N, C-alpha and C positions, 0 to 999 in steps of 0.2 A: 446534555446527548453531545460526545462529542466527533468532530468529524474531518479523518485527517486522511491526507494525502499519501502513501510513499513513494517518494520522486528523484528521482537523480537522473539527468539523460542520457547515464552513460551505463550502458548496457550493462548483463552481468553480476549486478554489483549486489544480490542477493535479498532485490526488493518483492518479489510476489514470496520466494522463500522465507522474508520475512512477515509482510501480508497476511498468507498462511496461516505459519504457524502462528505468530501474535493472535492472530483473532481465533485460531484454536483455542491457545493458552487463554486467555482471553475466557470465553466461550467455559471452558471449566474451571473457574474460577465464581464461575456463578451473572455472566455479567448478556447480554441482550447486544448479540453482534451482528454485523452484516458487512460483508464483501464484498464489494464492486470491484471489475475486473475491466477495466477500461488500458485493454491491451487488446490489437485482435488477432497476438498470437495464441491469445485464451490458456496461457500457462498456469493461470490461478483456480481456472473451472477446472481443469485438469487435474490436479494439484488438490482439487478440494471433491475429487469423483467425480464431478460430470460429465454426462457425454455427448462430447461438445459439439458431434457431425448428425445428431438428433434432438439439435433443441428447438420447441415451436416456436418462443421471442427469445430473444438474446440485447443487453443493453446497447443494439445497436434501433430495433425494433421501436426500443425507448424514448434515442436520443434525434429520431426517424418522426414520433410520433405514432406511430403504429397500434401500438399498444398500453393496454395501462401498468403501474406499475406492479401491482397485484398480479398481473398475467406473465411477470418473466423474474419474479422473486422463490426460488428456492429453495425448501429445506437442506441444508446438507448431512450427512450421517453423524452427527458433534453436535448434542443438545446444544441449543443458544446460539448456536453460526448459521447465519442463511448465509444465499449468495447473490446476484445477480450478473450471471455467466456471458460470455464475451465469446464470440469464434472471429472466424474471419473475413467474416461479413464486415465486421466496421473495420479493417481497412482502405473501403469506399467512402467513411461517413466523410470526413476532412475535405477531397474533392468534392461528394454530391450537396455539404453543406453553403459551400461559397458565396451562393450567390442567397443570402435567406438571413432577413434581419431578423438581432439578437441572438445569430447563429451560440458566441459562447456560454450566454444563458442558460441553453435549447435541455441540456443535462437537468439544469436544480425546478428550471420550471417544470416537466416533465416526471420528473416525482413526486412534487407536488407536499403534504406531509406525509405520504409515507413512511419514510426513513425519524418521525416520531419516536417512535415506542422503542428505538432500539439506548442504549446504553452508548457504542462504541459504533461508528460508519470509519472502517476500510479503506481507501480505495489504493488497487493494485494501478498504476498509471505509463501508460508505454515508456518507449528509451526515445524521449523526444519530446519538444517543446511545442507543439504544435497543440490546431484546434481539440482536438479531444481531452489535451491537458491544460489548458487553459479554460472549458467544460467543467473540470475538476476541480479546477481552482478560481475558480465562484459559487462551486458544493461548498468548499469542506470552509474551514475555520482554522486547520493547521496544516500544520505539512514535516513530516519525519524525512528526511531522508538517509538510506542506508548507506556507508561508502566502506569501500573493501580498502584491505591492508596493504596497499601495497603502490606502486610506484607511482603510480597517474591518479593515484587516487581524491587530489584537490582538483586537477586540473579538469575544467566545463565543470566545476560547482562554483566556478564564478559567472557564467555564464546564465549559470540557475538563480543567483541571487538576482541581478539584473531582471530577468525573466519578474520574480516574484517582487520585485519594486516595482513594476510595473504594474503586474497586474494589481498592487495593495495600494499602491494612485487612482487607478482609473476603476478597472470592476469589483474589488473584496476591500475593503480597509479592514475588516475583521481578521484578514490572513498576516497566520505567524508562525515563524520558522520556530516549531516547538522542539523538534529531538533530530539529533547527529546520532543514527546508531551503527556501529563500528563492527561489523558484517569480513564472512573468511578472515579469520586470524589466525595463526598461527606462531608460537612463543615461541620455538624455532629461530627462527628469521631476526635477527636485525632490523630490516630495512620494515617488518611488521610492527616493530617496537619504535621506533622514529617515527615510524605515520601515525602510529596513536597517540604520541605525544603533541607530530603539528599539526593532527585533527583536533587533542582538547586545547591549546594556544592556541590555538584560529576559534574556538565557537567554544571557549570555555563552559561555564555552568550548563549551554544546551546540550553536548555529550554522555549521551546514559553511559552511566559505570559500566553497566552490564557491557560484558562485547562476545558476539556470535565466534566464537572457535570455527575453523572447519572440520565438519565432521560428518566420515561415510554414511551417513545415516540420512542425517540431511542430505545429501547428494540424492540417494537411493528413495525418500521415501515417496516423494509426487509419483515416481511409476507405478508406485501402489494407489496412488488417488486417497494419499495420508496425511496428517499434516506428521508431523514426528513424533509427537505427545502420545499417537496413538498406536505409532507403525514399530518404532523402539525408545519406550516410553521411562527407560534407564538410560540411554545415550545420554554423550553431552548437550546434544543440538535439543533436545527436552529439556534439559536440567536450563540449559541459557536462554532459552524462550521463554519459561517459566518467570525466568528472574528477572527475564524484560519485561515479562507483561506486570507482575507489581509490580517494578519500578514505574508504568505506565498510570498503575492506580494510584499509585503514592504520588507522582506526578499533581495528582484536583487538589489533597490531603495538601502537601507545602503549595501550596497556591493559595489556596482560602484561609490559611491562616499568614 
């Protein structure tokens, strides 16, 4: 099983879009995938067709130990893709858990071995480096960083790398940054191409070859509660995320050699 956090404390860089669409493409390729929504805005849950206003349980109930994993794992409309949804209740968790002993590992402890049946666990993190994100970083083994190909792309990534080093040292020494995903790319701008070169130079072999192009169908698909591969299978967005999913699978073959 691979457990991957999609993380960047800068908002609007394509984290949620990537979690939903990469998960859907991996499932389409025959993998068993679970997506965990750790953002109180619950955009991932909505993108995967979940009614977040009428949830019996959400990831919040799991973290505060009010339910079992089996009570909160939902099937999506895509075969092979399950989700642990979020809702606005999660926004209070950071404050509520401040005094709890071992608060950084509550998610991991309360999930137990419920994730073992999956090939991939993809976690959509909130755009911050607070307690919810620390819970994710103690759970997973890998981090993918989606980076928008625009001027401020690498600002804030330094802070994220500092947090990663601290977490790896103190809480999870299995953690590694294993992928940088370039998102929202427009080939027409010189700036976009400059950012691509800068990111590749900075992160070398960690940057995925697949670049996610800006695509109107990608922007439309969340409002229909569908990943782009189901909403517009012939679109650039669908082709790019399918290529990324194949590259993610290829990482394992490369590691084995």
